[in-house]
C-alpha positions in Angstrom: -35.4 -8.9 59.9 -32.5 -6.4 60.2 -30.2 -8.8 58.3 -32.8 -9.0 55.5 -33.0 -5.2 55.2 -29.1 -5.0 55.1 -29.0 -7.7 52.5 -31.6 -5.9 50.4 -29.7 -2.7 50.6 -26.5 -4.4 49.6 -28.3 -5.9 46.6 -29.6 -2.5 45.6 -26.2 -0.9 46.0 -24.6 -3.7 43.9 -27.3 -3.3 41.2 -26.7 0.4 41.2 -22.9 -0.1 40.8 -23.6 -2.5 37.9 -25.9 0.0 36.2 -23.3 2.8 36.8 -20.5 0.8 35.3 -22.7 -0.2 32.3 -23.6 3.4 31.7 -20.0 4.4 31.9 -19.0 1.6 29.5 -21.7 2.6 27.0 -20.6 6.3 27.3 -17.0 5.4 26.6 -17.9 3.3 23.6 -20.1 6.0 22.2 -17.3 8.6 22.6 -14.8 6.2 21.0 -17.1 5.5 18.0 -18.0 9.2 17.6 -14.3 10.1 17.6 -13.5 7.4 15.0 -16.4 8.5 12.8 -15.4 12.1 13.0 -11.7 11.4 12.2 -12.8 9.0 9.4 -14.8 11.8 7.8 -12.0 14.3 8.2 -9.5 11.9 6.5 -12.1 11.1 3.8 -12.8 14.7 2.9 -10.1 15.1 0.3 -11.3 11.9 -1.4 -14.9 13.1 -1.3 -13.9 16.4 -2.7 -12.0 14.8 -5.5 -14.9 12.6 -6.5 -17.3 15.5 -6.2 -15.1 17.8 -8.3 -14.8 15.2 -11.0 -18.5 15.4 -11.6 -18.8 19.2 -11.8 -18.7 21.8 -14.5 -15.8 24.1 -14.3 -17.8 27.1 -12.9 -18.9 25.1 -9.8 -15.3 24.5 -8.8 -14.7 28.1 -7.8 -17.9 28.7 -5.9 -17.7 29.9 -2.3 -19.0 28.3 -0.2 -17.9 25.1 -2.0 -20.4 22.9 -3.7 -20.2 19.3 -2.3 -23.0 17.9 -4.4 -22.7 19.0 -8.0 -25.8 20.1 -9.8 -25.9 19.2 -12.6 -23.8 16.0 -12.4 -21.5 15.7 -15.4 -20.2 12.1 -15.8 -18.9 12.9 -19.3 -15.8 14.3 -17.6 -14.5 10.7 -17.3 -15.1 10.1 -21.0 -13.7 13.4 -22.3 -10.6 13.2 -20.2 -9.4 10.2 -22.2 -9.3 12.5 -25.3 -7.1 15.0 -23.6 -4.4 12.4 -22.7 -3.9 8.8 -23.8 -4.6 7.2 -20.4 -5.0 3.8 -21.9 -1.3 4.0 -23.0 -0.2 5.3 -19.7 -2.0 2.4 -17.9 -0.4 -0.2 -20.2 3.0 1.4 -19.6 2.5 1.3 -15.8 1.7 -2.4 -15.9 4.7 -3.1 -18.1 7.1 -2.3 -15.3 4.8 -2.8 -12.2 4.1 -6.5 -12.8 7.8 -7.5 -13.5 8.9 -5.6 -10.5 6.4 -7.5 -8.4 7.8 -10.8 -9.7 11.4 -9.6 -9.0 10.7 -8.5 -5.5 8.9 -11.7 -4.5 11.6 -13.9 -5.9 14.6 -12.0 -4.5 13.2 -10.9 -1.2 11.7 -14.3 -0.3 15.0 -16.1 -1.0 17.1 -13.6 1.0 14.6 -13.7 3.9 14.7 -17.5 3.9 18.5 -17.4 4.2 18.3 -14.9 7.1 15.6 -16.8 9.0 16.2 -20.6 8.3 19.8 -21.2 7.5 22.5 -20.8 10.1 25.8 -19.3 8.7 28.6 -17.1 10.0 27.9 -13.4 10.0 24.2 -13.8 9.3 22.9 -11.4 11.9 25.6 -8.8 11.1 24.7 -8.9 7.4 21.0 -8.7 8.2 21.7 -5.6 10.3 23.6 -4.0 7.4 20.7 -4.9 5.1 18.2 -3.2 7.4 20.5 -0.2 7.8 20.1 0.5 4.1 16.5 1.5 4.8 17.9 4.7 6.4 19.4 5.8 3.1 16.7 7.8 1.2 16.2 7.5 -2.5 17.2 11.2 -2.9 20.7 10.3 -1.7 21.1 7.4 -4.1 19.4 9.2 -7.0 22.5 10.7 -8.7 24.8 7.7 -8.4 22.0 5.4 -9.7 21.4 7.7 -12.6 25.1 7.7 -13.5 25.2 3.9 -13.3 22.1 3.4 -15.5 23.4 6.0 -17.9 26.7 4.1 -18.3 24.7 0.9 -18.8 22.6 2.8 -21.5 19.4 1.9 -19.7 18.0 5.4 -19.7 14.6 5.9 -21.4 13.6 2.3 -20.7 11.9 0.4 -17.9 15.1 -1.4 -16.9 16.0 1.0 -14.1 12.5 0.5 -12.7 12.5 -3.3 -13.0 16.0 -4.7 -12.7 16.7 -3.4 -9.1 13.6 -5.3 -7.9 15.4 -8.6 -8.7 18.2 -7.7 -6.2 16.0 -7.4 -3.1 14.5 -4.6 -1.0 15.4 -4.3 2.6 11.9 -3.5 3.9 10.4 -6.5 2.2 13.2 -8.8 3.3 12.5 -7.7 6.9 8.7 -8.4 6.5 9.2 -11.8 5.0 11.9 -12.8 7.5 9.6 -11.9 10.4 6.9 -14.1 8.9 9.2 -17.0 8.1 10.3 -17.0 11.8 6.7 -17.8 12.8 6.7 -21.0 10.7 7.6 -24.0 13.0 11.2 -25.0 12.5 10.2 -28.7 13.0 8.6 -28.7 9.5 11.9 -27.7 7.9 13.9 -30.1 10.1 11.6 -33.0 9.2 12.0 -32.2 5.5 15.8 -32.2 5.8 15.6 -35.6 7.5 13.6 -36.8 4.5 16.4 -35.6 2.2 14.8 -32.4 0.9 17.2 -29.7 -0.2 17.1 -26.1 1.0 15.5 -24.9 -2.2 13.0 -27.8 -1.9 12.1 -26.8 1.6 11.8 -23.2 0.5 9.6 -23.9 -2.5 7.4 -26.7 -1.0 7.0 -25.8 2.6 7.9 -22.2 3.3 6.4 -20.4 0.3 2.9 -22.2 0.5 2.7 -21.2 4.2 3.8 -17.6 3.5 1.0 -16.6 1.1 -0.4 -13.8 3.3 3.1 -12.2 3.7 3.8 -12.6 0.0 0.5 -11.0 -0.8 1.4 -8.0 1.4 4.8 -7.6 -0.3 3.2 -7.9 -3.7 0.5 -5.3 -2.9 3.1 -2.9 -1.4 5.3 -3.2 -4.5 2.3 -2.7 -6.8 1.3 0.4 -4.9 4.8 1.7 -5.0 5.1 1.2 -8.8 1.6 2.5 -9.4 2.2 5.7 -7.5 5.9 6.2 -8.4 6.5 9.6 -9.9 10.2 10.4 -9.2 11.7 7.3 -10.8 9.9 7.5 -14.2 10.5 11.3 -14.2 14.3 10.7 -13.9 14.8 7.8 -16.2 12.1 8.3 -18.9 12.3 10.9 -21.6 9.9 9.6 -24.3 6.3 10.5 -23.6 5.1 7.3 -25.2 6.7 5.5 -22.2 5.1 7.6 -19.5 3.2 5.8 -16.7 0.1 7.0 -15.1 1.9 9.3 -12.6 3.6 11.2 -15.4 0.5 11.0 -17.5 -1.4 12.9 -14.9 1.2 15.7 -15.1 0.8 15.8 -18.9 -2.9 16.1 -18.3 -2.4 18.9 -15.9 -0.3 20.8 -18.4 -2.8 20.2 -21.2 -5.8 21.1 -18.9 -4.6 24.7 -18.8 -6.0 25.1 -22.3 -9.3 23.4 -21.4 -12.4 24.8 -19.9 -12.8 21.8 -17.7 -9.3 22.0 -16.1 -10.0 20.9 -12.5 -12.9 18.5 -13.3 -10.7 16.7 -15.8 -7.8 16.4 -13.4 -10.1 15.1 -10.6 -11.7 12.7 -12.9 -8.3 11.3 -14.0 -7.2 11.1 -10.4 -10.3 9.3 -9.4 -9.9 6.8 -12.2 -6.2 6.2 -11.2 -6.9 5.6 -7.6 -10.0 3.4 -8.1 -8.1 0.2 -9.1 -5.9 0.5 -6.0 -9.0 0.8 -3.7 -10.6 -2.1 -5.5 -7.5 -4.3 -5.1 -7.2 -3.5 -1.4 -10.9 -4.2 -0.9 -10.7 -7.6 -2.6 -7.5 -8.6 -0.8 -8.3 -6.9 2.5 -8.5 -10.1 4.6 -5.2 -11.5 3.2 -3.5 -8.1 3.6 -4.6 -7.6 7.2 -3.6 -11.2 8.1 -0.2 -10.8 6.5 0.4 -7.5 8.4 -0.6 -9.1 11.7 1.6 -12.2 11.3 4.6 -10.2 10.2 4.6 -8.4 13.6 4.1 -4.9 12.3 2.3 -2.6 14.7 0.4 0.4 13.6 
């Protein structure tokens, strides 16, 4: 009977430990989720404020304490802002150099990354190191030499300085694609060589179809870079008819000083500009995350 009492106490102690561990686990998960939600709200506050301001009348912008939910809601800000600046033209101009630059980056970087990852040749690793080292040189250092080069080529006030360099590779994208290509089994390429396939054939028929997630990541990054680029167009473009969205927003900011709806117009334009980027990321989220994971990038 004593042994039964001891066994019963041990079972009770074991059950108590299990309940204590479960409660501790639940408390930790609740703390984690609460922290994530709070940080998410903090990071989302600027976006929420931008959307809220875009629906206000001008007098509500300067109210203290701030008005988070506009009353009345004024969606006409989105319509009227198009009359202040030709955002349709700015959108078309942005796409005129964003899409070709995506094509150039995908072609050049994928070819170079294939050479660094699948073809053995003397000095390959050294040259790859030098290629990666160029990432440490910021654009501000190269800005004046590039401007002089493009001026001598008579490319200023055109989209060539924004498009042509994309066809000569980008070190960061080369690194991304190389890391992904290294995950593709080498036996596939070796089998194709045995069957008489050329290197370009292996690249086009085997490697590229398997690298769609990584190519999607590179294309999305390049699109975001072109979409948000402000300094490049500011340096190379002089004609306002060639301005992209980033410079168009500056034009709106200057014109809005003469408008009664200055900040609501600016926030409406900013919301309209950022909306396509959010939509594209939402639609391509699975491919984007898969490409980031497989390329070995850690957040």
